[in-house]
N, C-alpha and C positions, 0 to 999 in steps of 0.2 A: 720751770724748764729753762735750762741754760741755752742761750742762743748765741750766734755769732755776732760779734760787735761790728757796727758800721763805723766806729770811730777809731782813731789811732790809739792803739794800746801799747805803743812802744814803751819799754821800761827805761825810766830815768835813773841816773845815779841816785842812790838813797841819800836824802838830806833830812835828818831828824827835825829840822826846823820848818820843813815844808809840809803843809797839811796833806797834800797828795801822797807824799812818801810815807807819812805816818799812817795814813789809811791803808796803803798798800801793805806795809809791814804787819799791821794789825790784822788785815784780812788773811794774810798767809797763816798766821797763828790760829785764828778762829776757824777758818775753813779746814785747816789741818786737823784740828781737834774735833770738830763737829760735822764737817762735810758741808756741801752747798745748801742742802735743804734745812738743816738744823742751825747752821751758822747764821746769826741775825745781824742786820745792819746796825741795830741798836748796840749790840755787844761790841761790834767792830769800832763804832764811833766812840763808845765809852773808853775802849782801850787806846784809841788814837787821840783821845781828848779833842774831838771836833764835833760839830753839830751834824745832824743827819743830812741837812741840805748840802753839805760838802761832798757827800758821795754822789749825789745827783749832778753837782757842778763838775766834778772831775771825771766821773765814770758813767754817768747817765743812769745806771741802775745796778741792782745787785748782780745780775747775770754778767754784765760787762766787767764789774769789779772782780768777780770770780775768775774770769778768763785772764784778766790782767795779773791777778795774784798767781795763777798757775804758771803763766809765762815768766813772771818775775822769778818764781821759785826755780824754774828750769834753768834760766840764765845764770842764776846764782850757783847752781850745781855744775852745769856743763856749758862751757863756752866753746865756740868754734876755734879750732886749733890752727895756728900758722905752721904749715909744713913746707920745708924747703922743696921747691918744685924741681930742683936739680938733683935731689937725692934719689938713690935707687929705690924702687918700690918696696923692696924688703925692708930697708931702713925706714921708709915712710910708714909702713904698716906697724913696725915696732913702736915708733913714736906715737902713732894713733892709739894703739892698744894700751900703752902705758898711761897716756893722758886720760883715756876713758876710765881705766881702773882707778887712777888717782882721784878722779872726780866722784865716781860711784862708790868707792870704798872709803872715802875720806871720813875721818872721825867727825861726827856732828857735835859742834860746840853747844854748850848749854844756851838755850834761848834761840837756837836756830831751828825754825820750823819748816824750812824749805823742802828738805828731803821728805819729811812726813807728808806734806801736801802732794808732792809728786807721786809718792808710793800710793797714797789714797786714790789719786786719779788713775794710776796704772791698774790698781786692783778693782776699782769700781768706776769705769770710765763714764764720763758725762759727755754731752755734745761739745764741751770745751776741748776735748781731746782732738777734735778736728783742727782747731786753731793751734793747739800745742804742737801737733805733728807738722803742720804747714809752716809755722813760724819758728818753732824751736828745734824739733827733731830733724826735719827734712834737710836743712843745710848740712848738719853733721853727718847724716846718713849718706847724702850725695858725695860728701868728701871721701867717705870710706869706699863707696862704689867707684869713685874716680881712681883710687889707688888700686883696687882689685881689677879694674878694667885694663890698667897697664900690665898686670900680670897675666890676665886671661882675656886678651882682646877679642877673641872669637866666641866668648860665652853668650848664650842667648839670654833674654831678660829673666826667664825663670831660674836659670842657673846662677845668674849674677845676684839676684835677690837671695837665693839660698846660700850662696857664699857669704854675703854680707850678714845674713841672720846667724850663720854659724859662728862668725867672729863675735858679734854682739852677744849672742846667747851664752857663749863661754864666759864672757865678762860679767854679764848680768846675773848669772847663777849665784855668784858669791855675795851679791847684794840681796836678791829676792828670796833666797831660801837658806839663809845662814843657819837657822835653827835645825834644818835637816842636815846640812853639810857637817855641822859641828858634832852631831850625833853619829853620823856615818864614819867620820874621821876622828873618833873619840880617842884614838891612840896618838893624836898629834896635839901639840900646843897650838892654839889658834894663831899665835904670832908667827908660826912657821909658814902659814899661807899668807905672807905679806905681799904688798904690791910688787916689789922687785921680783920675787920668785914667780908670782902668777903672771906678770907681764912677760917674763922670759919664757915661761912654760907655754902660755897660750900663743905667743908669737912663734915659738919654735914648732909647736904642733901644727899651726896653720901654714907656716912657710914650708914645712916638710910635706904637708898634703898638697900644697900648690907647686911642688917641685923646685922650690928655691933653696931648700936644704936637703941633705941626704936623709933617708928614713931614720927614725929614731933607733938607737941601738938597744941591746937587750936590757939595759938599765933604764930605758925610757928617756934617754938623753940624746942630744944632737952632737954630732962629731965636730961641727963648726957652727959658729953663731954669726951668720951672714946678716949684716945690718944691725947687729946688737949694739946697744949703747953701753952695756956693762961688760966688764972683763972678769974672768974667773967665775966661780960659782955664786949666783945671786942669792942663794939661800943664806 
């Protein structure tokens, strides 16, 4: 059973010469491939080229190592975005959506197991999800709610959460069910649904729904691109 760590699980900059970081990187790969139950400390230590005692020294136990690995994977994939506090909320939302899509749809380089571990945790949550949400996802989510609060200052909590989930859901669709999307949109080259196009589309849809853009026209496009970072057709 994975439990909440009582130790500091802050993620350090990866240093291949440091045993702790080698353990962390090895744990991400092993847990991504095999999950918490089947991923063994022995296999992690073999991959990291350390002895088993090093896990106890740096992480206390397997459960804490798993939580640290999940947090590390999340921070590698999605980091908190610096948004200009003086910008209009429409522009802030566009920047947020593009950043989120860039991170979630980024091409995974060979040997990068971070995304696989996060997807495993999302699809089959363990108690580590509580720590992941509190320390990884919560700050990013609160940032989105802060932008939406400027647009809808009178929204009650239920509506505010629904607005935030609507934004995130549109973005996550393209990561979580690409095998379905590619079959439904089989008349498109996958490259047509690139980050630039999707960021503009999701931003425009959302801003139109929030009243910051005119309704979409008969071609499903916006008349103006308020707060857009791009000019012209992003396709």
